[in-house]
C-alpha atoms as one frame of an Amber mdcrd trajectory, in Angstrom:
protein
  17.066 -18.006  16.692  17.538 -17.981  12.801  18.319 -14.515  12.247  14.852
 -13.384  10.941  14.097  -9.879  12.166  11.076  -7.461  10.823  10.830  -4.128
  10.838   7.375  -2.216  10.771   6.500   1.597  10.769   3.127   3.145  11.157
   1.866   6.609  10.498   0.126   9.123  13.018  -3.190   7.093  12.361  -2.136
   3.514  12.967  -1.482   2.673   9.610   1.148   0.391   8.579   3.357   2.398
   5.882   6.640   0.448   5.962   7.535  -3.208   6.285  10.802  -4.665   5.965
  12.039  -8.439   6.333  15.703  -9.854   6.955  14.993 -11.957   3.493  14.799
  -8.724   1.739  11.166  -8.159   1.269   9.330  -5.130   1.621   6.332  -3.183
   1.309   5.172   0.543   1.463   1.601   1.711   1.756   0.463   5.361   1.483
  -2.905   6.558   2.687  -5.105   9.513   2.212  -6.106  11.979   4.918  -9.100
   9.696   5.763  -6.726   6.588   6.150  -8.024   5.083   2.970  -5.082   3.325
   0.770  -3.827   5.215  -2.120  -0.730   3.189  -2.985   0.754  -0.213  -2.284
   3.949  -1.535  -3.489   6.113  -4.356  -2.770   9.744  -5.611  -3.300   8.376
  -8.196  -5.967   7.207  -5.504  -8.270   3.927  -5.335  -7.620   2.250  -1.987
  -7.158  -1.437  -0.595  -7.009  -3.257   3.035  -6.983  -6.346   3.683  -5.885
  -8.349   6.932  -5.692 -11.663   7.441  -3.673 -14.599   9.710  -4.336 -16.091
  12.235  -1.704 -18.664   9.359  -1.153 -15.992   6.936  -0.035 -16.255   4.693
  -2.627 -13.409   3.626  -4.784 -13.250   5.816  -8.535 -10.033   4.730  -9.799
  -7.985   1.434  -9.526  -4.648   0.305 -11.486  -1.987  -2.133 -10.518   0.986
  -3.427 -12.226  -0.684  -6.312 -13.671  -2.323  -4.015 -16.015  -5.764  -3.870
 -14.432  -7.478  -0.422 -14.631 -11.201   0.156 -13.111 -11.881   4.102 -14.014
 -15.022   5.354 -12.567 -14.429   9.102 -12.848
């Protein structure tokens, strides 16, 4: 064994909400009440946000690279 380990956490709906690796990498995800991703971030500094409309279509998207798609 090389000492690598991986820690995963899931919410009560089975969505992955956290990942951590022995090399220092990590991820965080958040979801709305319908299980759609609304936030993602990882240790390299990248993040993204999403908003969803009542019809299930994405109405807003933004990320740390400066990309924005606003359909509100």
